[in-house]
VEXKOL-338722 format. One line per field, with one value per residue (C-alpha): x, y, z. Coordinates in pm, whole numbers, plus 50000, padded with zeros to 5 digits. Each point is the difference from the previous one (the first is absolute). Layout:
N
u <- [X,...] .
v <- [Y,...] .
w <- [Z,...] .
This chain:
288
u <- [50007,50276,49934,49624,49758,49954,49665,49754,49821,49646,49865,49677,49842,49629,49997,50246,49821,50030,49660,50080,49857,50058,50254,50108,50365,50029,50141,50291,50096,49921,50196,50303,49965,49980,50304,50200,49927,50115,50323,50056,49976,49671,49817,49615,49864,49679,49734,50141,50361,49903,49818,50273,50243,49781,50003,50392,50121,50261,49969,50245,50102,49792,49689,49681,49619,49798,49613,49709,49657,49645,50092,49949,49998,50311,50213,49955,50053,50287,50152,50001,50215,50261,50016,50044,50255,50237,49896,49830,49666,49748,49715,49672,49736,49690,49648,49832,49658,50124,50178,49775,50005,50120,50297,50335,50049,50298,50281,50294,50222,49746,50059,49637,49821,49736,50031,50093,49677,49898,50158,49758,50181,49931,49679,49841,50084,49831,49721,49973,50069,49690,49758,50066,50275,50295,50104,50092,50268,50079,50197,49820,50060,50147,50258,50083,50051,50232,50207,50018,50122,50273,50120,49970,49703,49862,49702,49853,49699,49880,49672,49699,49827,50239,49764,50094,49785,50104,49808,49683,49922,49762,50176,50326,49851,49869,50320,50182,49728,49981,50421,50042,49732,50181,50327,49860,49845,50333,50173,49768,50001,50374,49995,49749,50169,50386,49985,50170,49948,50219,50091,50081,49732,49997,49779,49770,50133,50257,49763,49985,49913,50004,49675,50122,50305,49866,49704,50276,50231,49710,49941,50361,50178,50338,50149,49837,50104,49936,50037,50262,50321,50307,50220,49979,50304,50079,50328,50219,49684,49752,49760,50109,49817,49696,49655,50066,49675,49991,50131,49673,49811,50247,50041,50208,49911,50201,50090,50002,50147,49755,50192,49931,50008,50343,50323,50189,50281,49711,49913,50356,50051,49706,50126,50338,49831,49761,50234,50189,49757,50180,50008,49640,49896,50190,49878,49639,50032,50123,49740,49724] .
v <- [50007,50207,50349,49926,50184,49883,50135,50197,50282,50071,50360,50078,50363,50100,50357,50244,50330,50331,49967,49925,49688,49646,49757,50318,50068,50364,50017,50189,49699,49728,50152,50019,49652,49866,50220,49852,49636,50080,50161,49719,49723,49839,49809,49937,49643,49893,49801,49698,50075,49999,49678,49850,50108,49860,49670,50008,50187,50247,50385,50264,50210,50310,49848,50162,49967,50316,49943,50236,49880,50079,50191,50378,50255,50155,49707,50096,50397,49967,49647,49916,50286,49955,49626,50064,50242,49731,49720,49828,49769,49967,49758,50128,49791,50100,49987,49897,50136,50366,50114,50157,50111,50326,50174,50025,50271,50220,49893,50208,49960,50023,50226,50118,50340,49870,50020,49709,49820,50074,49732,49890,49930,49648,50076,50195,49720,49734,50202,50060,49641,49908,50269,49859,50256,49770,50195,50270,49818,49699,49917,49943,49720,50219,50132,49628,49898,50297,49928,49625,50095,50237,49724,50198,49775,49671,49907,49738,49923,50157,49803,50172,50173,50050,49862,49802,49722,49872,50328,49984,49644,49806,49684,49837,49834,50333,50150,49753,50028,50387,50002,49740,50189,50338,49852,49810,50324,50198,49730,50017,50387,50006,49737,50184,50315,49904,49697,49774,49831,50054,49793,50300,50126,50295,49941,50316,50140,49758,49738,49637,49679,49604,50059,50271,49834,49655,50166,50203,49725,49802,50304,50006,50268,49902,50319,50180,50343,50102,50338,49831,50140,49830,49858,49722,49750,49666,49879,49683,49804,50082,50283,50224,50271,49997,49860,49789,49819,49625,49791,49818,50295,50133,50357,50293,50263,50316,50253,50389,50314,50272,50316,50320,50358,50052,50118,49742,49924,49851,49764,49929,49901,49743,49842,49953,49844,49761,49899,49776,49727,49991,50374,50027,49775,50129,50359,49870,49817,50318,50220,49767] .
w <- [49990,49968,49845,50052,50214,50348,50019,49791,50164,49864,50036,50063,49884,49959,49904,49845,50039,50113,50178,50356,50173,50102,49842,49761,49868,49845,49653,50121,50260,49729,49730,50273,50116,49603,49938,50292,49889,49646,50153,50200,49749,50083,49766,49991,49963,49820,50192,49776,50095,50349,49984,49831,50291,50281,49800,50034,49681,50107,49941,50006,50298,50038,49876,50135,49910,50004,50047,49990,50148,49872,49668,50088,49742,50164,49907,49633,50063,50220,50039,49627,49856,50287,49956,49600,50071,50184,49803,50291,50007,50290,50057,50054,50171,49840,50164,49662,50030,50062,49657,49749,49630,49877,49833,50157,50229,50039,50219,50183,49671,49737,49700,50070,50024,50217,50369,50225,50138,50341,50231,50307,50327,50150,50187,49719,49746,50214,50015,49633,49930,50237,49828,49669,49877,49988,49685,50227,50174,49832,49646,49683,49772,49738,50269,50110,49620,49970,50321,49859,49668,50160,50232,50313,50147,49995,50135,50228,50215,50307,49977,49831,50257,50295,50235,50318,50002,50327,50138,49786,49959,50221,49999,49911,49691,49880,50081,49764,49753,49956,50007,49719,49798,50054,49896,49709,49882,50065,49783,49699,50010,49963,49749,49801,50028,50005,49800,50270,50338,50304,50307,50219,50232,50252,50306,50069,50319,50031,50141,49929,50203,49900,49813,49813,49895,49915,49794,49804,49932,49876,49738,49898,50196,50153,50118,50273,50081,50370,50191,50248,50060,49888,49711,49768,49968,49842,50155,49922,49855,50254,50078,50276,50193,50228,49937,49689,49906,50044,49744,49980,49907,49716,49952,50109,50250,49907,50273,49899,50161,50002,49871,50199,49880,50084,49826,49794,50272,50222,49717,49948,50326,50001,49680,50159,50313,49801,49736,50272,50141,50352,50065,49870,50247,50297,49894,49996,50340,50177,49848,50104] .
């Protein structure tokens, strides 16, 4: 494994926006963070490359995965042009019922005389989606197509509805049935719009239990992205790191690092820690 990454940190973003709110990084800090990765020689991995790494295929040192949850409009307006500038790619976990139709809207590096679209903060976006105005907060299919064409984003499942069925179902059987329907609809929508299936799934709010995993595995998902902190390592022919799934169940649970609205040195320090499995484990144990 000489000359190969000992671990691959997976970064978790939601919003890149000047509208302050929860889980939001400003465009200024995001630009600084991505410039820092580029200057330090980091390479972004695709979902497929991460999957192969977790199955034992080495990847280069300073490999990192960038993820975005939910598919917010600001990912197009502010994240896309920065990723394109540095030749980086990211994974977006899309709630497949939310994107709508319509022309591509301007982004921050567009040669376009139109003003940038108004970006809602997280609470405003949640309210817009709940009130049937997802287009005010979420990517359009035309923008998704353009991001894919440019190679800045690939898109995978975050379910069809983003509902926590463990909270609303009246029984275990209903929970499993509703979840299965949700995941099947998400796969069908992404297959229709993107022309391909994916075996990568991000759990809404990071929640899953044995039922969730069994249902998702039965449908064909194999890589499960969580909100648990940590790194992802494959060392000396065995999986390492906390909370790996049972071999009987198959699949990989992927830990992620929530990126905060802080300058680039903060992110650089976290990447240094979480690129080293032992250091990461000690750091997280002390933090807990």
